[in-house]
KOLFI-51274 format. One line per 10 residues: their letters; for each residue z, y negated, x of N, C-alpha, C, CB. Coordinates in steps of 0.05 Angstrom, whole numbers, plus 5000, padded with zeros to 4 digits. Glycine has a CB too. Layout:
N
A> Z:Y:X:Z:Y:X:Z:Y:X:Z:Y:X | ...
! end
This chain:
41
MTSILHAQGL> 8037:1757:2003:8064:1747:1997:8081:1748:2022:8077:1763:1974 | 8103:1733:2020:8122:1732:2042:8145:1751:2037:8133:1703:2046 | 8152:1767:2057:8175:1785:2055:8201:1769:2058:8174:1808:2077 | 8219:1773:2039:8245:1759:2041:8267:1779:2050:8253:1747:2015 | 8261:1805:2049:8280:1825:2058:8264:1849:2068:8300:1833:2036 | 8271:1858:2092:8260:1883:2102:8283:1898:2116:8236:1878:2122 | 8287:1923:2107:8307:1940:2119:8295:1967:2124:8332:1942:2100 | 8304:1980:2145:8295:2007:2151:8317:2024:2163:8270:2007:2170 | 8316:2050:2157:8336:2068:2168:8363:2067:2153:8339:2064:2197 | 8363:2058:2129:8388:2055:2114:8399:2083:2107:8385:2038:2089
VKDYPGVKAV> 8425:2086:2112:8439:2111:2105:8466:2105:2093:8442:2129:2131 | 8472:2119:2072:8499:2116:2059:8508:2143:2049:8498:2095:2036 | 8532:2151:2057:8542:2176:2047:8572:2173:2039:8538:2199:2067 | 8580:2191:2022:8608:2193:2014:8616:2221:2020:8611:2186:1983 | 8642:2227:2020:8650:2255:2026:8636:2275:2008:8680:2257:2022 | 8619:2291:2021:8604:2312:2007:8579:2304:1993:8622:2324:1986 | 8571:2278:1995:8547:2268:1981:8532:2249:1999:8555:2254:1954 | 8507:2255:2003:8489:2236:2018:8475:2220:1996:8469:2250:2037 | 8483:2194:1992:8472:2178:1971:8445:2166:1979:8491:2155:1964 | 8441:2158:2004:8416:2146:2013:8412:2157:2041:8418:2114:2013
DNVELTIEQG> 8387:2165:2047:8381:2176:2073:8355:2165:2084:8379:2207:2071 | 8356:2148:2104:8333:2138:2119:8314:2123:2100:8319:2161:2133 | 8324:2104:2085:8308:2089:2066:8296:2065:2080:8325:2079:2042 | 8270:2060:2075:8257:2035:2084:8250:2019:2060:8231:2042:2102 | 8255:1993:2061:8253:1976:2037:8242:1948:2046:8279:1973:2022 | 8221:1939:2032:8212:1912:2036:8209:1899:2008:8184:1911:2051 | 8221:1875:2006:8220:1860:1981:8206:1834:1986:8249:1855:1969 | 8186:1829:1970:8169:1805:1973:8181:1782:1957:8140:1810:1964 | 8175:1757:1966:8184:1733:1951:8173:1733:1923:8176:1708:1966 | 8190:1727:1904:8182:1725:1876:8183:1751:1860:8155:1714:1874
VCFGLLGPNG> 8192:1773:1873:8193:1799:1860:8222:1804:1851:8184:1821:1880 | 8224:1814:1827:8250:1823:1816:8253:1853:1822:8253:1817:1785 | 8275:1861:1836:8278:1888:1845:8305:1899:1836:8276:1890:1875 | 8305:1923:1827:8330:1937:1819:8330:1965:1829:8335:1936:1789 | 8353:1976:1835:8355:2004:1845:8377:2017:1828:8362:2005:1876 | 8370:2039:1815:8389:2053:1798:8393:2081:1808:8379:2054:1769 | 8417:2091:1807:8423:2118:1814:8420:2136:1790:8451:2121:1826 | 8424:2163:1794:8420:2182:1772:8439:2177:1748:8424:2209:1783 | 8462:2164:1753:8480:2159:1731:8477:2130:1720:8509:2163:1740 | 8456:2116:1729:8451:2089:1719:8466:2067:1733:8457:2088:1690
A> 8482:2074:1753:8497:2054:1767:8481:2041:1789:8523:2066:1780
! end
């Protein structure tokens, strides 16, 4: 399959919370992808 999105080294934090740390992600064409946090958001 063909990759339509590739990201690496993603980091996101909020005051006092590291939400995402060094994430690598590849999404292939035709794939349905979802990402949920611990509270369902």
